[in-house]
N, C-alpha and C positions, 0 to 999 in steps of 0.2 A: 312547892314543886309543881311544875306544869307538866301535865300529861299531853304528849304530842301524838296525835293519831294520824299523821300524814308524813310523807317523806319529802325531802328537800334535795334539789340538785346540787347545792353548794352551801358552804358555811354562810356565805353572804346572804343567800335567800332565806336561810334560817334566821339570821340576825334581823332582816327586814320584817319577817313574820313576828318575831318577838317585839320589835319596836311598834309594829302595827297593833299588836294586842295591848301594849302598854299605853298607847295613845288613842286607842279605839278607832283606828283608821281601817276602812274597808278596802281590801285589796281587790282589784279587778282581775278576775280569772275567767278563762274560757271565751274571751273576746275573739272575734274572727281575725285571723292573721292574713293580712293582704300582702301583696308584693311590696318590697322595700325599694326606696331610692338608693342611688349610689352612696350618697352621704350617710343615709341611715345604716346601710350595711357596714360602711367604714366605722361609724361610731359604735355600732353593736360589736363588731370584731375588736375594736380598741378596748371597750369596756370588759369584754370577756378576757382578753389577753392581760390587761392591767390587773384585773381581779385575780387571775390565776397566778401571775408572777408575784404580786404583793400581798395577797390575801385580804385586801381592802378595796373598796370601790373608789374610782377616781372622782375628783372634784370637777366642777365645770371648767375651771382654769386648766386642769390637766387634760381634759377632753379637747379643749380648744388648742392647746399646744400640740397634742398628739395627732390631731386630725386637720391641722392647718386652718382653723377657724379664727376669725378676728374678734368675735365678741361672745360673751357668755350667753347673750340672748339667742344667738344662732344655735349654740349647743343645746340650750334649753328647748328651743323649737324642735330640733331634730329628736331629742329625747322624748318630748311630748308625743311626737308621731309614733315613736317606738312603743311608748306606753299605751297609746290608743289601739295599737295593733296587737298588744299582749306580749311583747317581747321583753319589756323591762318594767320594773316597778320601783318606787321609792317612797320614802316618808317625806311629806312636804316640810320644808324649813329645817331639814336635818342634813348635815354634811356627811358625805360618804355613805349614803343609804341606798344607792342605786344597786339594783339586783337584777341580773339576767334570769328570766324565768325559763323553765324547762321547755325545750323545743320538741 
């Protein structure tokens, strides 16, 4: 049994934390949050809404469809910007592991 000494904003954030522990991935926290571009705000809101409605995080294909993007690499680039600013986190090479971090 794992003793958790921190709180999580959502079930998805907790699941990412569990996966990070299992795969020994260091989650970046406390990075400076800078202003977001229009597309970053759109993707962040889409991920929040999708996660709230379905209780799972979206795939890159679902983000592309939901935000009008033409390629997964564009979605990945936007998500990377959000990650660098401390808005989202995910486990590399894991499907549906995107987690919106507490704001």
